[in-house]
C-alpha positions, -999 to +999 in steps of 0.1 A: -158+064+183-137+036+178-109+027+206-077+044+195-049+024+185-028+033+217-061+024+238-055-007+225-021-012+228-022-006+264-049-036+270-031-059+251+004-047+277-015-060+306-006-090+300+032-092+301+034-121+288+016-115+254+036-120+226+038-096+198+064-109+174+069-146+174+103-147+187+108-112+195+091-086+214+060-087+240+033-065+238+045-052+273+080-050+256+064-030+226+046-007+248+082+002+267+093+005+235+071+028+222+074+048+252+111+052+247+109+062+209+083+089+222+105+104+249+135+105+224+112+123+198+099+148+225+136+150+237+146+159+202+119+185+198+094+169+178+057+182+191+023+172+180+013+180+151+050+180+131+055+153+103+083+124+106+096+112+072+108+071+074+127+060+049+145+030+057+143-010+048+114-033+065+122-036+102+101-041+134+115-010+145+091+008+118+059-008+139+074+003+172+082+040+155+047+043+140+029+034+175+057+061+193+043+088+167+008+076+171+012+084+209+034+119+208+008+131+178+040+131+154+026+128+122+037+095+106+051+097+070+067+065+052+087+064+023+091+035+004+129+026+009+131+020-028+130+056-039+159+076-047+170+110-034+159+128-060+118+110-056+119+117-023+130+155-028+089+160-032+082+142-002+103+168+020+093+197+000+057+191+002+050+176+038+083+197+060+087+172+080+110+180+112+128+153+110+137+127+083+146+093+098+168+071+075+190+041+068+225+051+074+234+049+035+209+076+026+219+105+054+243+124+029+217+123+000+189+134+024+211+160+043+219+172+010+182+183+003+182+203+033+162+179+056+171+172+094+183+137+094+191+109+119+200+073+109+174+047+126+204+029+142+214+063+161+179+067+168+170+038+187+206+042+208+188+074+218+161+054+227+179+032+248+187+053+274+150+071+275+123+062+300+096+034+284+073+053+307+057+082+286+027+106+298+005+106+263-011+138+255-047+142+246-055+132+210-089+135+191-105+108+166-099+134+139-061+143+145-040+134+119-022+098+125-005+096+092+003+112+057+006+087+032+019+098-007+001+086-036+000+104-073-024+112-099-020+107-137-004+142-136+028+125-116+024+149-087+028+127-054-003+137-029-003+135+006-031+115+021-043+130+052-054+095+076-068+105+111-067+083+141-105+077+135-096+064+101-072+039+113-094+025+143-124+023+126-110+002+096-088-020+124-119-027+145-142-036+111-115-061+095-109-080+127-149-084+135-151-095+095-122-119+091-125-132+122-091-128+141-088-134+176-060-140+204-048-176+186-040-160+156-004-160+142+000-135+109+021-144+087+036-110+072+057-105+043+043-072+032+059-039+028+055-014+057+056+018+032+020+016+026-016+010+037-017-030+033+015-034+053+015-011+076-022-006+089-041-034+079-018-062+089+000-045+121-037-032+129-054-064+126-028-081+150-025-055+181-066-047+177-073-086+182-039-094+208-028-116+182+013-124+174+027-122+139+058-139+121+076-110+109+094-112+079+117-085+062+112-096+025+088-119+004+107-150-001+085-180-013+110-204+006+106-187+040+069-180+035+065-219+033+086-227+061+068-205+083+034-213+068+026-247+093+033-220+121+008-192+110-029-191+107-034-162+084-014-147+055-021-112+038-005-108+006-003-092-031-016-115-060+026-117-067+027-135-037+004-159-048+017-165-082+052-171-071+043-199-044+021-217-067+053-220-088+070-236-059+062-275-060+065-270-019+026-258-017+005-281-011-022-294+008-005-303+036+019-273+038-012-248+041-034-272+064-024-246+095-034-215+078-075-208+083-071-176+059-055-165+029-063-126+018-052-110-011-052-073-020-032-041-039-042-055-070-063-077-088-061-111-081-067-130-116-096-160-115-071-184-128-048-179-100-078-182-074-091-212-091-054-228-091-048-223-054-081-238-041-069-265-066-036-272-050-043-259-014-078-261-005-077-228+005-102-200-015-081-165-017-105-138+003-098-107-019-109-072-007-103-040-021-088-007-006-073+024-015-044+049+005-075+071+011-100+048+023-082+022+041-105-012+033-135-007+014-147-041+005-142-077+013-155-106+001-168-125+032-151-152+058-184-170+060-200-175+027-188-175-011-157-162-021-164-151-059-131-149-079-133-116-100-151-100-069-138-080-041-169-087-023-194-062-002-189-030+017-175-034+056-198-027+079-203+013+084-186+017+051-207+028+021-202+024-015-223+033-044-218+039-085-229+066-098-233+077-134-213+108-153-242+128-141-238+115-105-268+096-106-263+069-082-268+036-106-284+002-099-267-032-099-252-046-132-248-011-142-210+005-144-197+031-133-177+057-112-172+038-077-176+061-045-171+058-008-187+069+021-178+061+059-152+069+089-127+051+069-126+080+040-094+104+044-096+134+059-085+152+025-052+155+005-022+174+024-022+213+015-042+206-015-077+219-006-089+222-048-081+187-052-098+177-019-132+193-030-127+173-062-126+143-052-142+143-014-178+161-011-207+156+010-183+126+028-182+108-003-148+102-022-147+094-058-116+072-059-115+073-097-125+035-101-151+021-125-173-006-110-208-024-110-229-046-080-241-077-088-277-086-077-264-102-048-240-071-032-208-082-045-187-056-063-162-062-096-136-036-103-137-030-141-109-006-147-097+026-136-105+061-147-070+070-144-039+052-161-024+038-128-006+006-132-002-018-103+026-039-108+033-065-079+009-044-055+027-011-059+013+021-079+032+035-105+020+064-128+024+065-162+033+105-163+063+103-141+078+068-162+069+092-193+089+122-180+119+107-174+116+087-209+110+120-225+142+136-210+164+111-224+187+118-259+168+103-291+127+105-276+106+117-297+073+105-281+069+077-250+036+062-235+036+041-203+012+016-200+006-013-179-005-052-195-016-082-177+017-102-163+015-136-148+038-130-121+032-093-113-007-086-126+004-062-144+037-052-160+050-015-170+056-014-206+075+012-225+064+023-259+087+050-275+091+065-310+126+078-320+137+110-331+148+115-368+182+103-371+182+087-333+184+048-332+166+032-297+176+003-281+156-015-257+182-023-229+200+014-229+167+025-223+163+006-192+198+014-180+199+049-183+160+051-161+177+029-130+191+063-114+160+080-120+132+058-111+125+030-080+129-003-096+095-013-093+087+015-119+112+005-145+101-008-180+096-044-178+096-042-215+104-011-241+090-012-270+102+008-299+077+017-324+070+039-358+045+061-340+019+061-312-021+054-316-036+093-315-071+108-322-081+141-338-072+164-309-038+140-307-039+125-274-020+095-275-051+062-275-035+042-244-064+017-246-056+011-279-022+000-272-030-017-243-056-040-267-025-042-294+002-057-264-023-071-244-009-110-249+032-095-246+039-119-217+015-145-222+042-170-228+059-164-198 
């Protein structure tokens, strides 16, 4: 069993001078803050196994509350603050959280859905008068730590159940693989409602006793200003493409950084090459999923190959299988399957779906890939129609459902096409109903109250018809081929 996250926090807090956030709390102060929050949750009646939904803009308190939930055994359920009230309703109904914590402006909307709600400032005020000492109950490695929601092509969000061992084992593997030490300073500009920013970034810092520069949003100018004080940066491809467009990105500006890491979406070989030419650094690309945390990584010491996601993490097994389930040799493409202590426990309240995708410890990722003869994995595509735009997952069926509800839409198909900034851009292909007229900007405006901003189509194409097969199914591969150069000039 790996060292539990909270056990690691307590060990780091033994040094009262050890800094957690540059310009902010020490580890000792963080431990006290998590104790006060844990006592507050207990005072509010939450107990081990209850769920706490958190939907707030990025701030340091998110990390404190995540750790407080680990201390109490309350299951942490972060939700993208960009989601509308209508989009959040499913999480409330499915997870049935004992408490929802949100920004003040969201209280009325969530209360209207029947949730028990407290805004974050009020929760922090209550915690301020509590004791920082907290008697942690016993926890097991298999106890649930968090539920993170993902989706499938049906548009139904699925709750991914992550255990304490899932988080701990992955953190220990990454700290070792990426050579994190107490002298590191991580530049944290990622969101904290999904695995990348919440678990990968935060836990790598905590397990190594490092520090972080905590930025509430990604702003190229702020990142460039902070880089001379950082040693590691984690980002999505959009971060790197936007920084490359800034003349302030130079070898001198990045000379203090030892490691740049990219994930959550494919990094183009062109971006990889341009970054190395401008800065002298080879970006380290890795591969992970909500269900598995991190799976593979290019090496810290050794060739970081553009277009690949490296090799399996220590203790993690990855295999490529054919349609018959047989394991394929290097060079042959097939389904990527994963087994190890990083693999999730199952989907919340979906035993049939869990059985379909998780068997004998192997998780069927839904991604297609191939190993080369030297053990590097390349991701060749997704079996599902997932679009990853700016590092965030967009599920076409959900956008299509919103489009199909609009007056004048006879048919819709949502695809992802290459985009120089976002990696992939959401594109809607529509067919107008007889006698109706559809206009691109009017369609986009109509979706703004129904979908989070990152799900909105970057372009809406009005077509005479959609390509279909003999069974009437829309051929999205053909749409992607036709429109693959839509953003080439940008």
